[in-house]
Structures are given as structure tokens and as C-alpha cells.
C-alpha positions, 0 to 999 in steps of 0.5 A: 114623072118617073121614067121607067125601063123594061128590057129583055136583051133584045128590045126594050122601052122606057115608059111613064105610067100613071095609075098602072096604065102606060101614058108614054113609051119610047121603044128601042131594039138592041143592034148587037151589044153596043147599039140600041135602035130608038124606033118609036115614041108615043105620048098620050094626050094626057101628057101632051106638052108636058116634055114627057117625050124629052125626058124619056129620051134624056133617060135613053141618053143616060142609060147609053152613057152608063152601058157605054153604048150608042144610040141610032135614032130612027124615031123621027121624034128622037132624031129631032131632039138629037139634032137640037141638043148638041149635048146628047150627041156624044151617044150617037 
């Protein structure tokens, strides 16, 4: 699965497309210049159970590390993964 990203400087998302249609998306908003707030994750039934949400969050963590920023996980899914995966906590 290829994780794509779009970002306009105020908000953005990590997403997966199949045949040009978004089938999974994790949205975020910028909180200043050094933090993003993950506010929503949605995965279409076609990808349910295939780890799409976890893969998008892994890409968000990678992005945060590259940019030296922090993540605030307001989305219940993202928060639950951060609670379980200790190796991601450096970006909290």
C-alpha cells in the first residue's frame, strides 16, 4: 500500500488511493509550526483489517521525525496506537 500525503501548510492528510479514489485517510491540522494534531482516521471497508490505519500512522510518525515536530493524537484510533506502540512515543 502506498501512503500519499497532501499538506497546504494549515492542514493535511495521509491517504491511500485505489484506482484514483481515496479509500483511507488520516487527517491533521497544524498547531503552530512544530506540532500537528491528528483529528480523524477513516478506512473504507475494502481495506478493513489490512492495517491501513496503522500504516498511515507509521507514515505520520516518520513525517514528524523528518520534520522534527510533535504529534497530538486527538483521533481515538491514533491515540490507541500511540498507547500500544512505545517506539512512536518520541514524537508525542
